[in-house]
C-alpha positions as CSV (number, residue, x, y, z in Angstrom):
1,M,166.5,38.8,84.9
2,Y,166.6,37.1,81.5
3,L,163.9,34.7,80.7
4,P,164.3,32.5,77.6
5,E,161.5,32.4,75.1
6,P,159.3,29.5,75.8
7,H,159.3,26.7,73.3
8,P,156.3,26.9,71.0
9,T,153.7,24.3,72.0
10,S,151.9,22.2,69.4
11,S,148.7,24.2,70.0
12,T,150.6,27.5,69.4
13,R,152.2,26.1,66.2
14,A,148.8,24.8,65.1
15,L,147.4,28.3,65.5
16,E,150.3,29.8,63.5
17,L,149.6,27.3,60.7
18,L,145.9,28.0,60.7
19,E,146.6,31.8,60.4
20,T,148.9,31.1,57.5
21,A,146.5,28.9,55.7
22,S,143.4,31.0,56.3
23,A,144.1,33.4,53.5
24,D,144.1,30.7,50.8
25,P,143.6,27.3,52.2
26,T,143.7,25.3,49.0
27,R,146.9,26.8,47.9
28,S,148.4,26.6,51.3
29,V,147.7,22.8,51.6
30,Q,149.1,22.2,48.1
31,E,152.3,24.3,48.5
32,D,153.3,24.0,52.2
33,P,154.2,20.5,53.3
34,E,153.9,21.4,57.0
35,I,150.3,22.7,56.5
36,R,149.5,19.6,54.4
37,A,150.8,17.3,57.2
38,A,148.8,19.2,59.8
39,F,145.7,19.0,57.7
40,E,146.1,15.3,57.1
41,E,146.8,14.7,60.8
42,G,143.6,16.6,61.7
43,L,141.6,14.7,59.2
44,R,143.0,11.4,60.4
45,Q,142.1,12.4,64.0
46,L,138.5,13.3,62.9
47,A,138.1,10.0,61.2
48,E,139.3,8.1,64.3
49,D,136.8,10.0,66.4
50,I,133.9,9.3,64.0
51,V,134.8,5.6,63.9
52,E,135.0,5.5,67.7
53,H,131.9,7.5,68.6
54,N,129.6,6.8,65.6
55,P,130.4,3.7,63.6
56,G,127.2,4.0,61.6
57,L,128.2,7.5,60.4
58,A,131.6,6.1,59.5
59,H,129.9,3.3,57.4
60,L,127.7,5.9,55.7
61,L,130.7,8.2,54.8
62,L,132.7,5.3,53.5
63,G,129.8,4.2,51.3
64,M,129.5,7.7,49.9
65,G,133.0,7.5,48.5
66,E,131.8,6.4,45.1
67,A,128.9,7.7,43.1
68,P,126.4,6.2,42.9
69,S,126.9,4.4,46.2
70,P,125.3,1.0,46.3
71,S,125.9,0.5,50.0
72,V,123.9,3.6,51.0
73,H,121.4,3.7,48.2
74,G,117.9,4.2,49.7
75,Q,119.2,4.5,53.3
76,N,118.6,7.6,55.4
């Protein structure tokens, strides 16, 4: 009996992209729009998780965006 190939799931595609990018991540992100989009989506999801679960850390990271950072100067 013939069984068609299953459609690739997003997790399968994510693993394929990760394998492709692992050899030279910087070049892969710069040259491949699909890898760049996956990287940006992952980064966006990470940022949303940080804001949701640890708003203090989110504030600290945003304050570290400029050097020297007046909003986090002297804070631990």
